[in-house]
C-alpha positions in Angstrom: -21.6 4.5 -41.4 -19.6 1.5 -40.5 -16.6 0.9 -42.8 -16.6 -2.8 -43.2 -13.1 -2.8 -44.7 -11.9 -1.4 -41.3 -14.0 -4.0 -39.4 -12.5 -6.8 -41.6 -8.9 -5.6 -40.9 -9.7 -5.5 -37.1 -11.2 -9.0 -37.3 -8.0 -10.3 -39.0 -5.8 -8.6 -36.4 -7.9 -10.1 -33.5 -7.9 -13.6 -34.9 -4.2 -13.6 -35.5 -3.6 -12.5 -31.9 -6.0 -15.1 -30.6 -4.5 -18.0 -32.5 -1.0 -17.0 -31.6 -1.7 -17.1 -27.9 -1.0 -20.5 -26.3 -2.9 -19.6 -23.2 -6.0 -18.6 -25.1 -5.8 -21.7 -27.3 -5.7 -23.9 -24.3 -8.7 -22.4 -22.6 -10.7 -21.9 -25.7 -10.0 -25.2 -27.5 -7.8 -27.7 -25.7 -9.6 -27.4 -22.3 -13.2 -28.2 -23.6 -11.8 -31.0 -25.8 -9.9 -32.4 -22.7 -13.2 -32.0 -20.7 -15.1 -34.0 -23.3 -12.4 -36.8 -23.2 -12.5 -37.0 -19.4 -16.3 -37.1 -19.4 -16.4 -39.8 -22.1 -14.1 -42.1 -20.2 -15.0 -41.2 -16.5 -18.7 -40.3 -16.5 -19.6 -42.5 -19.5 -17.0 -45.3 -19.4 -17.0 -47.8 -22.3 -18.4 -50.4 -19.9 -21.6 -48.4 -19.3 -23.5 -50.4 -21.9 -22.4 -53.7 -20.4 -23.7 -55.2 -17.1 -21.2 -55.3 -14.2 -19.9 -58.8 -13.2 -19.7 -59.1 -9.4 -17.3 -61.2 -7.4 -19.4 -63.1 -5.0 -18.5 -65.4 -2.2 -20.8 -68.4 -1.2 -20.9 -70.6 1.9 -23.1 -73.7 1.3 -24.4 -75.4 4.4 -27.0 -77.4 2.4 -24.6 -79.8 0.8 -26.1 -83.2 0.1 -29.8 -82.0 0.0 -32.0 -84.0 -2.3 -34.6 -81.3 -2.6 -35.2 -79.9 -6.2 -34.1 -76.5 -5.2 -31.0 -76.9 -2.9 -27.8 -75.1 -2.1 -25.8 -76.7 -4.9 -28.5 -75.8 -7.5 -28.6 -72.3 -6.1 -24.9 -71.9 -6.7 -25.3 -73.3 -10.2 -27.9 -70.7 -10.9 -25.6 -68.0 -9.7 -22.8 -69.3 -12.0 -25.0 -69.3 -15.1 -27.1 -66.1 -14.6 -26.5 -63.7 -17.5 -27.7 -60.3 -18.6 -27.1 -59.1 -22.2 -24.8 -62.1 -22.7 -22.6 -61.2 -19.7 -22.3 -63.3 -16.6 -23.5 -61.4 -13.6 -21.5 -63.3 -11.0 -18.0 -64.8 -10.5 -18.5 -67.3 -7.7 -15.9 -68.2 -5.1 -16.9 -71.0 -2.6 -15.8 -70.5 1.0 -15.9 -72.8 4.0 -15.1 -70.2 6.6 -17.7 -67.3 7.2 -15.1 -65.1 8.9 -12.7 -65.4 5.9 -15.5 -64.5 3.4 -16.6 -61.5 5.4 -13.0 -60.3 5.8 -12.6 -60.5 2.0 -15.8 -58.5 1.5 -14.6 -55.9 3.9 -11.3 -55.6 2.2 -12.9 -55.1 -1.2 -11.8 -58.5 -2.6 -15.5 -59.4 -3.1 -18.5 -57.4 -3.9 -20.8 -59.5 -1.7 -21.6 -62.9 -0.5 -24.4 -65.5 0.3 -24.6 -67.9 3.3 -26.9 -70.8 2.4 -28.3 -72.3 5.6 -28.9 -76.0 6.5 -32.1 -77.4 5.2 -32.3 -74.6 2.6 -33.6 -76.9 -0.1 -36.1 -78.6 2.2 -37.5 -75.4 3.6 -37.7 -73.5 0.3 -39.6 -76.5 -1.2 -42.1 -77.0 1.7 -42.4 -73.4 3.0 -40.0 -70.6 3.6 -36.2 -70.5 4.1 -33.7 -68.0 5.2 -30.8 -66.6 3.2 -28.2 -64.2 4.5 -26.8 -61.8 1.9 -23.7 -59.6 2.4 -23.3 -56.5 0.4 -19.8 -55.1 0.0 -18.6 -51.6 -0.9 -15.5 -51.2 -3.0 -16.7 -47.6 -3.4 -19.9 -45.7 -3.0 -21.1 -46.3 -6.6 -20.3 -50.0 -6.6 -22.1 -50.5 -3.3 -25.3 -49.1 -4.8 -24.9 -51.3 -7.9 -24.2 -54.4 -5.9 -27.2 -53.8 -3.6 -29.5 -53.4 -6.6 -28.2 -56.5 -8.5 -28.2 -58.8 -5.5 -31.7 -57.7 -4.4 -32.9 -58.0 -8.0 -31.4 -61.5 -8.2 -33.1 -62.7 -4.9 -36.4 -61.1 -6.1 -36.1 -63.0 -9.3 -35.4 -66.2 -7.5 -38.5 -65.7 -5.2 -40.7 -65.2 -8.3 -39.3 -68.2 -10.1 -39.7 -70.5 -7.0 -43.2 -69.2 -6.3 -44.3 -70.0 -9.8 -42.8 -73.5 -9.6 -44.5 -74.2 -6.2 -47.9 -72.9 -7.5 -47.6 -75.1 -10.6 -46.8 -78.2 -8.5 -49.6 -77.5 -6.0 -52.2 -77.1 -8.7 -51.7 -80.8 -9.6 -53.4 -81.7 -6.4 -56.3 -79.3 -6.6 -59.7 -80.4 -8.1 -60.3 -79.1 -11.6 -63.4 -77.2 -10.6 -61.5 -74.9 -8.2 -58.1 -75.1 -9.8 -58.4 -71.8 -11.7 -59.6 -69.9 -8.6 -56.7 -71.4 -6.5 -54.2 -70.5 -9.3 -55.4 -66.9 -9.4 -55.5 -66.6 -5.6 -52.0 -68.1 -5.2 -50.5 -65.9 -7.9 -52.1 -62.9 -6.1 -50.3 -63.9 -2.9 -47.0 -64.6 -4.6 -47.1 -61.5 -6.9 -49.9 -59.1 -6.2 -48.6 -56.7 -8.8 -47.1 -58.2 -12.0 -45.4 -55.1 -13.3 -43.8 -54.7 -16.7 -41.1 -52.1 -16.8 -40.5 -50.3 -20.1 -37.7 -47.8 -20.5 -38.8 -44.7 -22.4 -35.7 -42.5 -22.8 -34.8 -39.6 -25.1 -32.9 -40.8 -28.1 -29.8 -39.0 -26.8 -29.7 -41.2 -23.6 -30.2 -44.5 -25.3 -26.5 -45.3 -25.9 -23.0 -44.3 -24.8 -22.4 -42.4 -28.1 -25.5 -40.2 -27.6 -24.8 -39.6 -23.9 -21.3 -38.4 -24.9 -23.0 -36.2 -27.4 -25.0 -34.7 -24.5 -21.8 -33.9 -22.6 -20.2 -32.5 -25.8 -23.1 -29.9 -25.9 -22.4 -29.2 -22.3 -18.7 -28.6 -23.0 -19.7 -26.1 -25.7 -21.9 -24.3 -23.2 -19.0 -24.2 -20.6 -16.5 -22.9 -23.1 -19.0 -20.3 -24.4 -19.3 -19.0 -20.8 -15.7 -18.5 -19.8 -14.4 -17.7 -23.3 -17.2 -15.2 -24.0 -16.6 -13.5 -20.6 -12.9 -13.4 -21.4 -13.4 -11.9 -24.9 -15.7 -9.2 -23.5 -13.6 -8.3 -20.4 -10.4 -8.0 -22.5 -11.8 -5.8 -25.3 -10.3 -2.6 -23.9 -7.8 -3.6 -21.2 -5.9 -5.8 -23.6 -5.2 -3.0 -26.0 -4.3 -0.8 -23.0 -1.8 -3.3 -21.7 -0.2 -3.8 -25.1 0.2 0.0 -25.6 -1.9 0.0 -28.8 -5.0 1.7 -27.4 -3.8 5.3 -27.9 -2.8 4.6 -31.5 -6.2 3.0 -32.2 -8.0 5.9 -30.7 -5.9 8.3 -32.8 -6.6 6.4 -36.0 -9.6 7.0 -38.3 -11.3 3.8 -36.9 -14.4 4.6 -34.8 -15.2 2.9 -31.5 -18.2 1.2 -33.1 -16.0 -0.3 -35.8 -13.6 -1.5 -33.2 -16.4 -3.0 -31.1 -18.0 -4.7 -34.2 -14.6 -6.1 -35.3 -13.8 -7.5 -31.8 -17.3 -9.0 -31.4 -17.2 -10.7 -34.8 -13.7 -11.9 -34.2 -14.9 -13.4 -30.9 -17.8 -15.1 -32.6 -15.6 -16.5 -35.3 -13.2 -17.8 -32.6 -16.0 -19.4 -30.7 -17.4 -20.9 -33.9 -14.1 -22.5 -34.6 -13.9 -23.8 -31.0 -17.4 -25.2 -31.3 -16.6 -27.0 -34.5 -13.4 -28.5 -33.2 -15.0 -29.6 -29.9 -17.8 -31.3 -31.9 -15.3 -33.0 -34.3 -13.1 -34.1 -31.3 -16.1 -35.5 -29.5 -17.2 -37.4 -32.6 -13.8 -38.7 -33.7 -12.0 -39.2 -30.4 -14.9 -40.3 -28.2 -17.5 -41.6 -30.6 -20.0 -38.9 -29.7 -23.3 -38.9 -31.6 -25.2 -35.6 -31.7 -28.6 -35.8 -33.2 -29.1 -32.8 -35.5 -31.6 -33.0 -38.3 -31.4 -30.2 -40.9 -34.9 -31.0 -42.1 -36.4 -29.9 -38.8 -36.8 -26.1 -38.5 -36.3 -26.3 -34.7 -32.8 -27.6 -35.2 -31.8 -24.5 -37.0 -32.4 -22.7 -33.7 -29.3 -24.5 -32.3 -26.6 -22.4 -34.0 -28.7 -19.3 -33.4 -28.8 -20.1 -29.7 -25.1 -20.7 -29.6 -24.6 -17.2 -31.0 -27.0 -15.8 -28.5 -25.0 -17.4 -25.6 -21.8 -16.1 -27.1 -23.1 -12.5 -27.4 -24.6 -12.7 -23.9 -21.4 -13.7 -22.3 -19.4 -11.2 -24.4 -21.7 -8.4 -23.2 -21.4 -9.7 -19.6 -17.6 -9.7 -20.0 -17.7 -6.1 -21.1 -19.5 -5.2 -17.9 -16.9 -7.1 -15.9 -14.2 -5.0 -17.6 -15.5 -2.0 -15.5 -14.0 -3.7 -12.4 -10.8 -5.1 -13.9 -7.6 -3.1 -14.5 -5.3 -5.6 -16.1 -5.3 -8.5 -18.6 -4.3 -10.9 -15.9 -7.1 -9.8 -13.6 -9.7 -9.8 -16.4 -8.6 -13.3 -17.6 -8.6 -14.8 -14.1 -12.0 -13.3 -13.2 -13.5 -14.4 -16.5 -12.2 -18.0 -16.2 -13.2 -18.5 -12.6 -16.6 -16.9 -13.0 -17.2 -18.8 -16.3 -16.3 -22.2 -14.7 -18.5 -21.4 -11.7 -21.4 -20.4 -13.8 -21.1 -23.6 -15.9 -21.7 -25.7 -12.8 -24.1 -23.4 -11.0 -26.3 -22.5 -14.0 -27.1 -26.1 -15.0 -25.0 -25.9 -18.2 -22.9 -28.9 -17.3 -24.7 -30.8 -14.5 -28.6 -31.0 -14.5 -30.2 -28.4 -12.3 -32.1 -31.0 -10.2 -28.7 -32.1 -8.8 -28.1 -28.7 -7.2 -29.4 -27.2 -3.9 -32.7 -25.3 -4.2 -31.1 -21.8 -4.1 -28.8 -22.7 -7.0 -31.7 -24.1 -9.0 -33.5 -20.7 -8.5 -30.4 -18.9 -9.8 -30.2 -21.2 -12.8 -33.9 -20.7 -13.6 -33.2 -16.9 -13.9 -29.9 -17.1 -15.8 -30.4 -16.3 -19.5 -27.6 -18.5 -20.8 -29.2 -21.4 -19.1 -32.5 -20.7 -21.0 -30.6 -20.9 -24.3 -28.7 -24.1 -23.3 -31.9 -25.7 -22.0 -33.6 -24.8 -25.3 -30.8 -26.5 -27.2 -31.1 -29.7 -25.2 -34.9 -29.7 -25.4 -34.6 -29.5 -29.2 -31.8 -32.0 -29.6 -32.6 -34.3 -26.8 -36.4 -34.3 -26.2 -37.3 -33.3 -29.7 -39.6 -30.5 -28.6 -41.3 -28.4 -31.3 -40.7 -24.8 -32.0 -43.8 -23.5 -30.1 -42.6 -25.4 -27.0 -39.2 -23.7 -26.8 -40.1 -20.3 -28.1 -40.5 -18.8 -24.6 -37.0 -19.7 -23.6 -35.6 -18.7 -27.0 -37.3 -15.3 -26.9 -36.3 -14.7 -23.3 -32.6 -15.5 -24.0 -32.6 -13.2 -27.1 -34.2 -10.3 -25.2 -31.8 -10.8 -22.2 -28.9 -10.9 -24.7 -29.9 -7.7 -26.4 -30.1 -5.9 -23.0 -26.9 -7.3 -21.6 -24.9 -6.8 -24.8 -26.3 -3.3 -25.1 -25.1 -2.5 -21.5 -21.8 -4.0 -22.5 -21.6 -1.6 -25.4 -22.1 1.3 -23.0 -19.4 -0.1 -20.7 -17.0 -0.5 -23.6 -17.5 3.1 -24.9 -17.3 4.4 -21.3 -13.9 2.7 -20.8 -12.6 4.0 -24.2 -13.5 7.6 -23.2 -12.0 7.1 -19.8 -8.6 5.9 -21.2 -8.7 8.5 -24.0 -9.0 11.3 -21.3 -6.3 9.8 -19.1 
């Protein structure tokens, strides 16, 4: 029979030692909070919900044109184009093409237009040419600039085509006007597509995206903290010189194991709460959790499953470590590696094929994926039960092996 008074005493002892250690506090609490902060302002900057304003240079060789759509009017459209109330372009007019290209190359401009002579005349009566330069302040901005400028030119083409079709129809006999209209529209825009964004609720705003990363930070911390808790169960007592006294006391190995495991779960629960609060208060994270949905109650269960899995895995690691420093270093390094390789932090599709295969067979990933599928994609219980059941079974097996490893080390040190 387990004496719960002894277990309680051991839990208190473990928690006091955990919360007295600055190093443990950093890795268990400060580091995941810092990671959420960095993610919130680097991966999901405050400007993510606002369009980017590009610095664009323009050289106009179509000055003085009397055509309805001329170079001057084109620049005016650039100056007034907005998206979500934000101007897309800051225009700087150049006279020297070499100077403009040099400013683009040096990152002073995001791109540039060269409007040729007879631009207005040609665009009105037929087709004109337009040279567009795309700069690169960095890799990301180059892709954004490319997309915005191409989208702008595509929008201009569509607008001008519709104007030209409308003007042309004035000179077409009424009996064939509708046919010519449809035929002309088919030439100008064979596919008139409407794009509708259908995103999970968690990806609809900056707050919910940060909430996504906050869950990822929990998964990361569960990995390396759980591994550390499991790998230090025996070797920590040995290095402190308290192991022999514990083995000589009335406390059984099972009571010690239960006490250490529960203390670890309590520590990880406190860490999880603090990370969620920090994400919400300091970064504005919004985590969608609905207590009226039965599936959402699987989330805390799955966090416990991940914690027990990593504690059991850490106990197995203790078989190859001989000191606190070695166990801590191995647990932290392995935990951080797994958080990236197992799809806990970055999506699996971003990884090479062999890493994706590893992530698909890593039980902790099943649990984290199930959490996201519940809280992000709002899947129902029956749709996640396979992953939930798989992660629970794997946890039972791994934690059971960890118990065997724990008791083996106790016997080994008792006989030494």
